[in-house]
N, C-alpha and C positions, 0 to 999 in steps of 0.2 A: 669459376666454382666460387673460389673463396671472395670473390665480392660479390655474387650473390649473400653467401651467407651473409659478409658483413654487413651488406644494406638489408637483409632479413632484422639480424642483429638492435637492427638502429634505428625500423621500423615501429613507432608507440599510437598507431594510429589504431588495433585492435587492441591497447590494452585500455583508450577512451570508454569504449565501449562497451566491457567490463566494464571497469568502472561503473557506469551509469545503468547498467544488468546488478550492480551489488548496491545501487542505492537505490531502483526502482521495490526489490526484494524487501530493503531493510527494511521502506517505509513501509508495504505491503503489509509486513509483520506485525512491523507496527500497531497499524489502524486496526486488522486482525485481532492483537492482544487486547488492544483501546477497548474494540466495538465488542465484543467475548465480552470484555469487564461492564461493561457497561448497560448488556442487551435486559436485567433484571430491573434496572432505573430507567432506558426505554420504551423495553412493556408497561411499565407502569403506567409511564406518564398518556405511552397514549391508549390503553384503557379509560384512564382520567380524562379522554379528548374525548374518547368513543361513549363516555357514559352520559356529559357535557351535551353533547350535542346528542346524543340519547330525547335528554328531557326540554332542547329545548324547542323541536319539535317534538312534544308529545303534546 
């Protein structure tokens, strides 16, 4: 039993998966924050493009 516990304590394969999960979560939060901040600018840009396309086809 002690052999199993010591082997389990030394196993770090799960730690890597958790680290990758935390990094992915951090990137997702950063993207959501940046896109939320820029949403007004993005909307204005798309409206400008829409207006130009309507004028070009008009």
